[in-house]
N, C-alpha and C positions, 0 to 999 in steps of 0.2 A: 333420433338425439336422448342420448342420454344421459344426464348434468352430475359430477359428484366433487366433492372436496380434490379430492386427494386422489391419485392414481401412481402408483410404488408398480415401479416397471420390472420383476424378474424376484422371484421368489426360492431365495437364495438367503444364508445367514444374515446378511446385511437388511436387505429386502423386506422379512417376517418379521426383526425385531424392530426395523421403524414401523413398520405396519400393525403391530402392538400395543405399540407408544403410541402413538400420533391418533388411534382409532381409541387407547384408556382416557386419551384428551379431550374424546367428544368429537371429535373428527371424523369422517364419515370416507371412508377408506375404499377401492379399490385394488386390489392386490390384484397382478396379473402376470401372466406365466406362458413360454412356447410352448411348453417340458408337457408330460405328461403325466410332472408329478415335484411337487414342493420339493426345496430343501437334498434335488440330488448330491449335490458337493459332503454334505454334511454327514449324509449315510456311508458314504465310502472313506468317510475321513481315517485319519486314527487306524487304519487295520481295521474299521467298521466300527473301533470304541468313539472317535470321536474328540480328538482334544481339545475341549473348547472352552479352554483358555490358559494364563498361566500368572502365580500367586505371583510372577515376581516380573509382569509387564509390566515396564519405562517407554523414554521417550528412544530411548537410547537399541530399543532394540526391533528396530524400526529404520528405512531407509526409503530414503524422498531426497528430491531438489533442494526440496522444501524442507531441512527438518524437525522444522519449529510448526511444524503444521498444528502434527496431532496432538503436539498435548493438551491442546483446550480437549477437545473431547474425548480423549484415555483421561484426563480430569477429573471431567464431570461423571462417567458412566463408567465401577473403572472394574477391576478383575471381582471385587469384591460384594460390587453388585451383579453382576448376574451370576456367582454362584452364592449368591441368598435366594436366587429367581427358581434356581437347582435346587437347591434344600427345602425353597416353599413347596413347590411338585413332587418331593420326596428322591428325586433319583440316585440312586446311589452310585457316591464313582470315587475314587482314589489321585493318587499324586501315586506317576510314574518315579518320574526323576527329576533333577532341574525345577520344578517348580509345575511340571507339569501336570494333570490331572485332565481323566481321561470316564468314559462313563462303564462301572463296572459291570453293565450288561451289553447294553448294545447302544449305534449311535443313534438308532430311530428313536432312544428315550428322550436324548437332545431336542429333537423335530417333534416331536409328540406333542412336548411340552411348549412348543414355540405354535403351537396347530392350535392346540387346546388355549394357547392363553388370544390367539389371533376370533377365534370362535368367544370366546366371553365378552368381546368388547364390541362382538360383528363383524368384523373386516369383513369386505367379500375373494373370495379366492375364486380367480376364472382361470383354470389351466390350461392346456389346448390353446391359446390368444399367441395369432405372432396380429404388430405393428404393423403396418404399411406406408405410414406417414402420421406424418405431426410436426403442426403447425400452430406460431404463437400470434394470442391473438391480443386485441387489447391489452384483454385482464384472462391471463391462461393461457392453455395450451386445448390449440385439438386435434382427437387423433382420431385414427381413421386405423380400425384394426378389427379381427373376425368376429368380433361379437357387434358392429356395424362402430355408430358416432359416436366418438367417448369426449367432453369435456369436461375440465378440469384447472378451480386456480392453482395445485401445488401437484408439478411432477417429477416425481424423482426415479432420479437413474439408477436402479443397484442391479446391472446386472454382471458383473463381476467380468474377472479381463479372458487371453484366448485359452486360457490351460484345459488343457482334456477335455475335449473337446466331446470325445464320448463320450459325457456327460451332458452335450449339448450347449460349452460355451464359443460364444460368439465374439463378434466386435462392431456386436450393436451396440453398446453404449459410446463405443469411439465414433459412432458416424455422428449418433446425438450432437455430443461433445463439438464435433468440429461441425454441423450443422449449425449447429449461436454460436460461433465464432470460437473455441473452444483448442489455445493450443494444444497439442498430442506428445508429449513427452514419447521418443522409441519406445518399445514394448518390445522383451527378448522372457524368458523364461527361466523364472527364479526358483531353487529349491529343488535339483533336476541337479540326474545322473550326470556323469561323461565320460565319455567318448573313446576312446584310448585307441588307436590303430598305427602305430607302429611295433617296436618289439614289445613292448612295454606288451601289446597283448594277447601274444600269449602264455605272460606269468601270470593275466588277468584269469588267464580263461583259466589253465591248472589251477588256479588260488579259486576259483568260482563259489562262492558260497558263504570261503575266508572271511570272520569279521576279527577286525583285532581293535584296540582304543592307543591312539593316535592322534598326534596335536601336529592339524593341518593348518596352515595359512598360505593368503596369496595380499596384494598388493596394499599390509598392513592390518590385514584380517587376520583373526585368527581362533581355530574352536577347536574344543580338547574332548573327545567324542568315539565312536567306534566309523571303523571305514567299513564296508563292506565288496568282495573284491564280487563284479562281473565277469559272465563271458562278454559279452557290451567296452565293462571300464571300470570304472570307477562306482561305487555308491555308497548309500549308508550316513547317517547323522549331522557327520561332517562332514560327506561332501557335498551331502543336498543347500548345508548351514553358504560353506563356503561358493559353491557357484552360480551365488547373489553377487561378489564382488569379484566378479572372475569373467573379463573379459577374452578371444578369441585372439590366442597366438601367447597370452600369457599362461605365466609360469604357475607352481602349487610348489609349494615345499608342503612335506612330510614329515614328523619328526614320528619313528615306530617307537623309538623309544623316551616316552612323553617322563615315563619316571627317573631319569638314570640322564646322565653325561655321556653320551657316549665313548666318547674317548678317552674318557677318566673309569666308565665301564670297565671299555675291554683290556686295558692295566690292567688296572685288580685283577679280575680274569687271569690273566696273565700270571700272574705274579704270584697269584693266592692257587691256582690247576693250570702248571702249565702242560702238565701232559693230556690235559680233555680238550678234544676237537672243539670248531668253532660252532656246528652245524650241534651238537651236544649239545651245548649251554645254549643256543637260539631257540634250541628246543622245549629252556627251563620257563623263555618268555610268551614263545608263539607257538602255536600248534606247529607235533614234529614234519608235519608233512612241508607245513611254509618254512622252517626253517633251513630242512636241507633243499625245498629249491630259492632261495635268496640265497643262499650260500651257491647253487648251482649256475645259478646268471646271472649272479654279480661278483664276488670273489669264488677259488677254489679255499676249500674246506678243507685245517689241514691242523695238527696239535699246537696250541696258543705259543707254545714256544717258538716254532719256527718264523712267525712275523714279526717282522721287522718292522720298528714302527712308523716308516714311510708306509708297508702295506695295515697298520691299525688302523694311521691317520687314514686308509681308505675305504675301511670297512665301516668307523666311522662312521662315514660322512656321508656311506648311503645310510647307514641302518638310522643315521639322527639330523639327516638333509640331504631325505628322496628330493631333489625333484622332475619334478615332469609336467609337461604341457602336452592336457590335452588333445584333444584331436575338434574336440566338441560338445556338443549337451545330447540328451533324451530328447532336445525338445518340447515346445509343448506338448506331446504327448503323454506325456510322466510325467510331467512339471505340476507342482504344488500349488505353482503364480504366477501372476505377470507380473516383472515388472515394466515399471514406466507409465504409460500413462494417462489420465488426465490430470493437465497441469495447477500443480495447488494454489498457484502465483494469482491466478483467476476463480478464487472459489472464496467461501469467504469459512475460515477455521473455526468459527463456534457457531456461524447454522449449515455452514455444510452448502449455502446455495450459491448459483453463478452468480462472479458477477458482470457477466456481461450479457443474464437473459435472465430479468426475473423470474422469479415463482422452480426456474426449474435446479434441483438439486439432483447429488449426484454424491454415492456413501458404497462404501467396501473398497471390491480389489480393480474398479475404473479407474478410480484416482491412481495419481502417483505414489502409493502409502506402501510399501509392504513389507511387514516381519516378518523377521527369523522363525526359522521350525521352532513347534512346543508350543504351541494355540496360541499365540501373538495375533497369527492372520486371524482368527476368530474375536479375540478379547478387538482389534479395528475395526471389524464386521458390527457389532455389538453397539462399544460405542460411539464409530458415524451413525451407524439406522437410527438412536437414540437420541445423538446430536439435532439433524438433522427435523426427529420428529416434533422436537418441540416450538421449533416453527414453520413446518408445512399448515 
């Protein structure tokens, strides 16, 4: 049987950060992962360019049943700390928009940087390693693994959530939490496209690939970004953002004219361009194809002067406050994150240590902390991994 000070299960963003920081403090760290490669989600994130943090990170960008939990870790390891690490390694990056920072080249630059840091401080990384059993000892934990038995003082669970099972996501972290007496909050897919099955599906299919700037709202939350029509429903940044606040059966409101008061704009067009057809005017805002399809599906297109005030109000309602009830979401298959997870009221916000089982730590996505789209989930991984690493 081998013995080490710290075992971290999960070589993703949070696990790598925790490993390199703990080993940098002089701890003996064994980092285990059941996959054949470390950081698979890092590699595919941001379309292969890794949106590694956001310059405007603050606690308001995170969802949790315990909204204060994330504050301590985010304050102690900020986006500027991670940007400093990126700069130290000479990784070229740029701001895309809204504070989102991406690699100029490939996500592998970020993964390579983390692995280099782990190498420099002597982290032992073992891939293709499964955990069969975990047992609490009087002091520390005993793991039965495919490497044999391993004893450790501190055990860190950094196994992520259920999103994108093709990259190896499993519910392992939740099983460990349950084994040691933790409450789990219900999990569901977050940052995920909507599926549409009613009469709108035809419109979405015909517009598949079309992207448009909108204001999307649900349950008191709103996001202004693009939506993307797909053959299965709706996607794009604004839809992914609002999906984290949506529950089955909820209505979603989409303002297709976020820069205009829809009715005021239509009345102005009617006064100034009475002979122009509605779809012609809409074609100046949307693509001609989208303008034509909206007119075909939602209202009769005719010269502006022919619309009655009631008809104009109806058109304004459709464009400025399109209400739809999604059939569901694409689920964990394509979700970027998992909402819910280990109840943070049973974990120390300072150390990430279990309040139920001393020496057991939870970091990253396995916890009930979920960021908005745009680099926030990575920043939570870095911050929570760093926080735990100070105490393991």
